[in-house]
C-alpha positions as CSV (number, residue, x, y, z in Angstrom):
1,M,4.9,6.4,-16.4
2,K,3.7,8.5,-13.4
3,T,2.6,5.9,-10.8
4,V,1.1,7.2,-7.5
5,I,0.6,5.1,-4.4
6,V,-1.4,6.0,-1.5
7,G,-0.4,3.7,1.4
8,C,3.2,2.8,2.0
9,G,2.2,-0.5,3.8
10,R,3.7,-4.0,3.1
11,V,1.6,-3.9,-0.5
12,G,2.1,-0.4,-1.2
13,A,5.9,-0.4,-0.5
14,T,6.5,-3.3,-2.5
15,L,4.7,-2.0,-5.5
16,A,6.3,1.4,-5.1
17,E,9.8,-0.9,-5.3
18,L,8.5,-2.7,-8.3
19,F,7.2,0.3,-10.4
20,D,10.4,2.0,-9.4
21,R,12.5,-1.0,-10.6
22,A,10.7,-0.7,-14.0
23,G,11.3,2.8,-14.6
24,H,8.0,4.4,-13.3
25,E,8.1,7.8,-11.7
26,V,6.9,6.8,-8.5
27,I,5.3,9.0,-6.0
28,I,4.3,7.3,-2.6
29,I,2.1,8.9,0.0
30,D,1.5,8.1,3.7
31,V,0.4,9.9,7.0
32,A,3.4,8.3,8.8
33,T,7.0,8.8,8.0
34,R,7.9,5.7,9.6
35,A,5.9,3.7,7.1
36,F,8.7,5.1,4.3
37,D,11.0,2.9,6.2
38,R,9.6,-0.2,4.3
39,L,11.1,1.1,1.1
40,P,14.5,0.0,-0.1
41,P,17.5,1.9,0.1
42,S,17.8,1.8,-3.6
43,F,14.2,3.2,-4.3
44,S,14.4,6.7,-6.5
45,G,10.8,8.0,-6.3
46,S,9.4,10.5,-4.0
47,A,8.0,9.5,-0.7
48,I,5.7,12.2,1.0
49,R,4.2,12.5,4.2
50,G,0.7,13.7,3.9
51,D,-3.0,12.6,3.7
52,G,-3.6,10.8,0.1
53,T,-7.5,12.0,0.4
54,D,-6.8,15.7,0.4
55,E,-6.5,17.2,-3.0
56,D,-4.0,19.9,-2.3
57,T,-1.3,17.2,-0.8
58,L,-1.9,15.3,-3.7
59,R,-1.4,17.9,-6.3
60,R,1.8,19.6,-4.3
61,A,3.1,15.8,-4.4
62,G,2.6,16.3,-8.1
63,A,0.0,13.5,-8.6
64,E,-1.8,15.2,-11.2
65,E,-2.4,13.2,-14.5
66,A,-1.1,10.1,-13.0
67,D,-1.0,7.3,-15.3
68,V,-1.4,4.7,-12.6
69,F,-3.2,5.6,-9.0
70,L,-3.4,2.9,-6.5
71,A,-5.3,3.4,-2.9
72,L,-4.0,0.7,-0.9
73,T,-4.3,2.1,2.8
74,E,-6.1,0.1,5.5
75,G,-9.4,2.0,5.3
76,D,-11.9,1.3,2.6
77,N,-13.6,4.7,3.0
78,R,-9.9,6.4,2.7
79,N,-9.2,4.3,-0.3
80,V,-12.5,5.5,-1.9
81,M,-11.6,9.1,-1.2
82,A,-8.7,9.1,-2.8
83,A,-9.6,7.4,-5.6
84,Q,-12.6,9.9,-6.1
85,V,-10.1,12.6,-6.0
86,A,-8.0,10.9,-8.4
87,V,-10.8,10.4,-10.7
88,E,-12.7,13.8,-10.4
89,A,-9.7,16.7,-10.1
90,L,-6.2,14.8,-10.7
91,R,-7.3,13.1,-14.0
92,A,-5.8,10.0,-13.3
93,R,-5.9,7.6,-16.1
94,R,-6.0,4.2,-14.2
95,I,-7.1,3.7,-10.6
96,I,-7.8,1.1,-8.3
97,A,-8.9,1.2,-4.8
98,K,-8.1,-1.7,-2.4
99,I,-11.6,-2.5,-0.8
100,N,-11.5,-5.3,2.0
101,D,-15.5,-5.9,1.8
102,P,-16.4,-8.1,-1.3
103,L,-20.1,-6.5,-1.5
104,R,-18.7,-3.2,-1.1
105,A,-16.1,-3.7,-4.0
106,A,-18.3,-4.9,-6.4
107,A,-20.9,-1.9,-5.3
108,Y,-18.0,0.5,-6.1
109,A,-17.0,-1.3,-9.5
110,D,-20.7,-0.9,-10.4
111,L,-20.3,3.2,-9.8
112,G,-17.3,3.1,-12.2
113,L,-14.2,2.6,-9.6
114,A,-11.9,-0.3,-10.4
115,T,-11.2,-2.3,-6.9
116,L,-9.2,-4.8,-5.7
117,C,-10.7,-6.9,-3.1
118,R,-7.8,-8.2,-0.4
119,T,-10.6,-10.5,1.3
120,T,-11.5,-12.4,-2.2
121,L,-7.8,-12.9,-3.4
122,M,-6.7,-14.6,0.1
123,T,-9.9,-16.6,0.7
124,D,-9.2,-17.9,-2.9
125,A,-5.4,-18.4,-2.2
126,V,-6.3,-20.6,0.8
127,A,-9.1,-22.3,-1.0
128,A,-6.8,-23.3,-4.0
129,Y,-3.8,-24.3,-1.3
130,L,-6.3,-26.6,0.2
131,G,-7.7,-28.0,-2.8
132,L,-11.2,-26.5,-2.5
133,T,-13.2,-24.6,-4.9
134,G,-12.6,-20.7,-4.6
135,S,-15.2,-18.0,-4.2
136,G,-15.7,-17.5,-8.0
137,L,-15.3,-13.7,-7.6
138,P,-12.7,-11.8,-9.2
139,G,-10.1,-10.2,-7.0
140,I,-9.9,-7.3,-9.2
141,L,-13.3,-5.7,-10.6
142,A,-12.7,-3.3,-13.3
143,P,-15.1,-0.5,-13.3
144,S,-18.5,-1.2,-15.3
145,G,-19.3,1.0,-18.3
146,T,-15.7,1.5,-19.1
147,H,-13.4,0.8,-22.2
148,D,-12.7,-2.2,-20.5
149,G,-16.5,-3.4,-21.1
150,G,-16.7,-4.2,-17.4
151,E,-14.6,-7.1,-18.0
152,H,-12.2,-8.3,-15.0
153,H,-8.9,-8.7,-15.6
154,E,-5.2,-9.0,-13.6
155,P,-2.7,-6.4,-13.7
156,E,0.5,-6.9,-15.5
157,A,3.8,-6.8,-13.6
158,P,6.3,-4.3,-14.1
159,A,9.6,-5.2,-15.1
160,G,12.9,-3.5,-15.2
161,V,15.4,-2.0,-12.7
162,A,16.4,1.5,-11.4
163,G,18.0,3.0,-8.5
164,G,18.2,5.8,-6.1
165,A,17.9,7.2,-2.6
166,V,14.7,7.5,-0.4
167,G,13.9,11.1,0.5
168,V,10.6,11.8,2.4
169,R,9.1,15.3,2.1
170,E,6.1,17.0,3.7
171,G,3.1,16.9,1.3
């Protein structure tokens, strides 16, 4: 499977490593070359410096027809823009955008974009740890009106092992 990740922060780098070990073809994109230092030496995917919201950069990176496209930068707007490019121009099959604001995450899901809300996930984790009732909101919202029927579901964790070296190229 081809997996594209925009944003090589802690979450992006960790997921890149997991998908790589599971045998996925992984392309991870970030505007900062230093971000790729988070990837392990065993990472065998492609690390590309570039703007993950730019269609030409994504095409040069080989992101077309990705099976999984994750927009995981620190900016909600950047993640939405990257996800829109993936939907409209790249024909990506499964797209998730990290959105920090729970209201915006729900609104984007209603507009057809799967969202991951870090705020909800963290709030509920703290509440559970302290024995309190959580927010009752899903951490991942499936897009409304999709084959999923708008149901909320948790992602499956990849399994497997692969190896190689990290190489950064310009996007």
